[in-house]
Structures are given as structure tokens and as C-alpha cells.
N, C-alpha and C positions, 0 to 999 in steps of 0.2 A: 223403811229400811229394816230388814230382819237382823237377827243377832249375828248370823254368819257374815253378812255384809259389813256390819259394824265392826266385828272382830277383824275382818280382812282390812278394813280401813285403818284400824288401830295398828295392826301388824305392819301395814304399808308405811304409816307415819313413823312407827318405831324404826323400821328399816331405813327410811330416809334419814331419820335423825342419827342413826348409827353410821350411815354412809357419810353424812356431813361431818360427823365427829372424826371418822377415820380419815376422810380427805383432809380435814384440818390438821390432823396429826402428821399425815404424809407431807403436807405442805411445809409444816415446821421442820420435818426431817430433811426435806429437799433444800430448804433455806440454810439449815445448818451444814448440810453437805456442800452447798455452793460456797458458803463462807470459808469452810475448811479448805476446800480446793483452792480458792483464791489466795488464802494465807500461805498454803504450801507452794503455790506457783510463785508468789511474791518472794518468799524466802529463797526459792531456787534462783530467781533472777538476781536477788541481792547478793547471793553468794558469789564471790569472784572466783571463778575457776582458775586454777593455777596456770593452765595453759593460756587463758585469756590474759592473765596477769603478764605473761611474757611478751605479748605483741603490742606494739604501739603504732598508731596511725597519726596523721597530722593533727586531728582534733584532740587525741588523747595526750599528746606531748604537752600542750599548754595546761591541761587540767592536772597532769602529773606534776609539773613544775610548781603549780600554784598550791597543790596539796602538800608537797614536800617542803616548800619554802613560803609559807603563808605571810610572813612579814615582809617579803620582798615585792618588787614591782615587776610583773611579767607583762611586757607589751608586745602585742602582735604587730609586726611591721606591715604596713599596708601592702596589699598585693600589687605588684608592678613597681613598687618603690625600690630604690637601691638599698641593698643590705641583706642581712640574713632573715630568717622567719620570725625569730623572737629575740627581743632585747630583755635580758634578765638583769635588773639592777638590784644589787645586794645591799640591804640596810641593816644597821645595828642601831635599833631605836630610830631616831630621826637622821642618823648619820649615814650618808651614802658611802659604801666601802669599795665599790668597784662594779664591774659589769661582766656578764658572760653573754656571748652571742650563741644562739642555738639555731642550727639549720637542719630541717627535716627533709629527708629524701625517701619517699615511699614507692620506689621503683624496684624492678627485679635486677637491674644492672648497675654496677658501681662505675662511676666516671671519675678519673683522676682530676679532671678540671674542677670538680667541686672543691677540692682541697685548696687550690690556688685562689678560687673565688672567695671562700670563707676567710682565708688569710688576709686578702685585701680588705674585706668588710671589717674584719677585726681591727686592722690598723687604722682605717678611716674612722671607725666608731670609738677608738681609744678604749677598747675592751681588753681586759686582762686575759680572758680565755675565749677561745672559739671552739665550739663542739659541733661536730657533724654527726647527726643521728640518722642512720640509714638502715633500711630493711635489708639491703644487699651490702655485703662487705666482701673484701678480697679474702680468699681462703687462707692465704699466708698470714693475714693479720689477725684472724680470730674475731672474737666478739668485741675486742677493745684494743686500740692501738694509738700511736702518736706519729704524726707526720709533720715535722717542723714545729710550727706554732699551733697546729690544729690537732685536736683530739677527735678520734673517730670511734663511735660507739654503735653497736648493733641496736636496732630498735626494739629493746626489751625494757619493760618497766623497772625491773630490779636493777639493771645497769644504770638507767637514767637517774633513778632515785639516789643510788649510791654516789654517782658522779656529782649530781647537783648538791648533795649534802657536803661532800668533801670540798668541792670548789667554793661553796658558800662560806663554810667555816674558815677555809684558808684566807679568803678575802677579808673576812672580819678580823682575823688575827693580824693580818698584815696592816690593816688600817689602825688597829689598836697600838701597834708597835711604832707607827709613824716613821717607817723606813724611807730612805731616799729613793728616788726613781730607779737608780742603778741596783740598789739592794732589793727593791721590790721585784724588778725583772728577774734577778737571780733567784729569788725565792719562788717566783711563779714557775721558772724552769725546773726547780727542784720538785715542786709539787707535781708537775707533769711527769717527771721521771718516776716519782713514786707511784703515780696512777697507772703507769704502764709497766711497773715492776712486779716481781713475783708476790710480794706481800699483799698488795691490793688485789691482784688477780686471785690470790688464795681466798680472800674475803668474799669475792664475787662467786667463786666456786661453792663456798659454804652456803651462800644465799640461794644459789641455783639448786643445790642438793635439798635444801629445806623446801623449796617450791615444788620439787618433784615429789617429796614426801606428802606435802599438802595436797597435791593433785591426787595421789593415791588414796588419801583419807577421804577426800570429797567424792571420789568415784565410788568408794565403798558405801558412803552415806547415801548417794543417789540410788545405788542398787538396792540398799535396804529399804529406802522409802518406796521405791517402785514395787518391791515384792511384798512388803508388809503394810503399806498404807494406800498407795494409789490404786493398785489392782484390786484389793479388797473393797475399796470405796466404789470403784466402778461396778463391781459385782453387786454390791448392795443397792446401788443406784438403779441398776437394771431390774433387780427384784422389786424395788419400790414402784418403778414404772409399771411393771407387769401386774403387781397387786392393785394399783390404781385402776388399770384397765379392766381387771376382773371385777372389781367393785362396781364400776359403771355398767358392765355387762349384766351383773346380777340384778342391779336396780332396774335396768331396762326390761329384763325378763319379768320382774315382779309387776311392773307397770303394764306390760303388754299382756299379762296372763288374765 
């Protein structure tokens, strides 16, 4: 083997070594890019969009009640069994203070028959409160209203959370006072009047306004991430892929020459 062939072999070995080192660095860059992308996507999923915060389905109602009232017992009433969808038993420590029946209606049309049905279930189950959570509500009622012994709430998480908190605290305070049955019923009625009055509705409007502001902030954040992080990352990823292809082509040309 002459000196020229020896030198070509050394040059080829050096080129292969440089290629391997470059490919290794590219692989590390790709892995970092992949992890960064996964982290960003996970953060995006974990961020609760304010719009999504607003809407509830049947599955979300139970998780909302459990997260808002972790010390209580939320029981899903068996499908097909008589009664509402959820029995919410309020506890103050080990002491049971009362119960709330929750009925979820996830349809586009509101039926008046639901009100009478929940009223019957409430009486049979000896619950202090009955709440009908519905995706569809009558226009004249707005997001929240009272019909006899039944409270009707639009299927929005902020409304359900506020309602669950107020009803729960009311039942605990009633139990602590040890009122008679008649006085308890009177106070329950007063609580329902408060919930459908202007003061409580004002609080709900404040919550709604804050959610709209949160939605705007999150929209700006998503736009910023798309313009300054995700798009530049995609551009660099394409450049890395192109560079890797060029390296392989260069090495192939060396070997074939």
C-alpha cells in the first residue's frame, strides 16, 4: 500500500470518526428536542383552559365535587336505580351533617319533568338540598335559578364549585347549631333564597369575569409559545434532519470515490 493509499485510508477513518461524533451530537440534540417538546406538550395539556373550566359533563361532575369537598362522601347512584345521579353526604369530621342530591343532565333540551323528579328523589332520600345541573337551561332562568325545593345550575364548573361550597358550609353550620327540624327547614329555605338572590349572583359574575381574564392570559401564553418556542424548534429540527442527511451523503461519496 503506497503513501497515497495510506493517507486516503487515514482521511477516510478520520472522516468516519468525525461523522460518528457529529451523528452522536445530533442524536443528543434530537433527544433534548424530543424531551423539550414532550414537556411543553404536557404543560399545555395540564393547563386548564378557562373555556374548558366552564363546561361540565357527567364524568366531570363527580370529580369536581370530590375535589371541592374532599372530606365528604360522593356516591354515584347505580345506573337504573331509583334516585338522582350522585348522593353527596356532608361530613364535619366523623359527623354526618346532611346530604345533597345532584342530578346531571347533559342534553341540549331542558325538560320541566326533571324538576319534579328530583324533588321526589330529594324527599325520598331525606336530602336537605337537590341540585339539577344541566347543560341546557331555560333562557328566562339564566345560569342559576330556584324552582320550589330544587336548585337549577348551568353545567359550568365555577357555578358547581361555588354552589357545592356554600351548601356544604351551610349544612355544617346547621348541624353545629343543633336546630330543630322546623328551624332547619327554615334555614335551608333561607339559604336557597340567598343562592338565587343578587348577592350570590354578583359573586358568580365576579368569578366568571376572572375566568374570562384567565382565558385571555392563557391565549396570549399559547400564542407566545407557538411563535417563540414551538415554531423555532420545528425549524431547528428540520435543519438537524437536513444536516444529518448531508453527512450521510458526504460519507457515501467518500466511500464510493
